[in-house]
C-alpha positions as CSV (number, residue, x, y, z in Angstrom):
1,M,-0.4,-0.1,0.0
2,L,2.4,2.5,1.0
3,G,4.6,2.2,-2.2
4,W,1.4,2.7,-4.6
5,E,0.5,6.0,-2.4
6,A,4.2,6.8,-3.4
7,V,3.6,6.2,-7.2
8,S,0.5,8.5,-6.5
9,F,2.3,10.9,-5.0
10,I,5.5,11.3,-7.4
11,E,3.0,11.6,-10.0
12,R,1.1,14.8,-8.4
13,H,4.1,16.2,-7.8
14,K,6.2,15.5,-10.7
15,E,6.7,19.2,-11.8
16,D,7.6,20.5,-8.2
17,P,10.6,19.7,-6.1
18,F,9.3,17.1,-3.1
19,F,10.5,15.4,-0.3
20,L,9.2,11.8,0.1
21,Y,9.7,9.6,3.3
22,L,9.0,6.0,2.3
23,P,9.1,3.9,5.8
24,F,8.5,0.3,4.8
25,N,7.5,-1.4,7.8
26,A,8.3,-5.1,5.7
27,V,9.8,-7.5,7.4
28,H,9.0,-6.7,10.2
29,W,6.0,-7.2,12.4
30,P,3.2,-8.1,12.0
31,L,4.1,-11.1,9.6
32,Q,1.2,-11.0,7.1
33,A,1.8,-11.1,2.9
34,P,-1.0,-12.3,0.2
35,Q,-1.6,-16.0,0.7
36,D,-0.7,-16.2,-3.2
37,D,3.0,-14.8,-2.6
38,I,3.6,-16.8,0.5
39,A,2.3,-20.3,-1.6
40,C,5.6,-19.1,-3.9
41,Y,8.0,-20.3,-1.1
42,N,8.4,-23.6,1.1
43,T,10.5,-23.4,4.0
44,D,10.8,-25.1,7.4
45,N,10.0,-22.4,9.2
46,P,6.6,-20.9,8.7
47,D,7.6,-17.1,9.9
48,R,10.5,-17.3,7.3
49,T,8.1,-17.9,4.7
50,I,6.2,-15.5,5.4
51,Q,9.3,-13.2,5.4
52,L,10.0,-13.9,2.0
53,A,6.7,-13.3,0.9
54,M,6.8,-9.4,2.6
55,V,10.4,-8.8,1.0
56,K,9.0,-9.8,-2.4
57,R,5.8,-7.6,-2.0
58,M,8.3,-4.6,-0.9
59,D,10.5,-5.2,-3.8
60,I,7.7,-5.1,-6.2
61,A,6.6,-1.6,-4.4
62,I,10.1,-0.4,-4.6
63,G,10.1,-1.3,-8.4
64,A,7.4,0.9,-9.0
65,V,8.3,3.5,-7.1
66,M,11.3,3.5,-9.2
67,D,9.4,2.8,-12.4
68,A,7.6,6.0,-11.7
69,L,10.4,8.2,-11.1
70,E,11.6,7.0,-14.4
71,E,8.4,7.7,-16.3
72,T,7.8,10.6,-14.7
73,G,11.6,12.1,-15.6
74,V,12.5,13.1,-12.2
75,R,14.7,9.9,-11.6
76,D,18.1,11.5,-12.7
77,N,17.2,14.5,-10.2
78,T,16.2,12.3,-7.2
79,P,18.6,10.9,-4.4
80,G,17.3,7.8,-3.0
81,F,18.4,6.3,-0.1
82,F,17.9,2.7,1.6
C-alpha cells in the first residue's frame, strides 16, 4: 500500500521539488503477506516463509516507485536512500 501511495504522490508532484519519506515496515511485525505470495515459498519455518513473501511484495513496491520516478522524468534528479 505504501508503495502505491508513493507512486501516486510522485505523479502528482512531478513538476515541483518534493521530499518523499517512504518507511516500509516489511519485514517486521506483524508478519503478513498475500497468500499467493506466501505460496511461492516453501521453508521449514512458517515465519521465514511469510518474511520471504513480505520481501517479495516490498521489492515489487520499490520497483513501482523507481518506475514512477523514471516515467515522470525525475529519476536523474532524485536521490534515494535505502
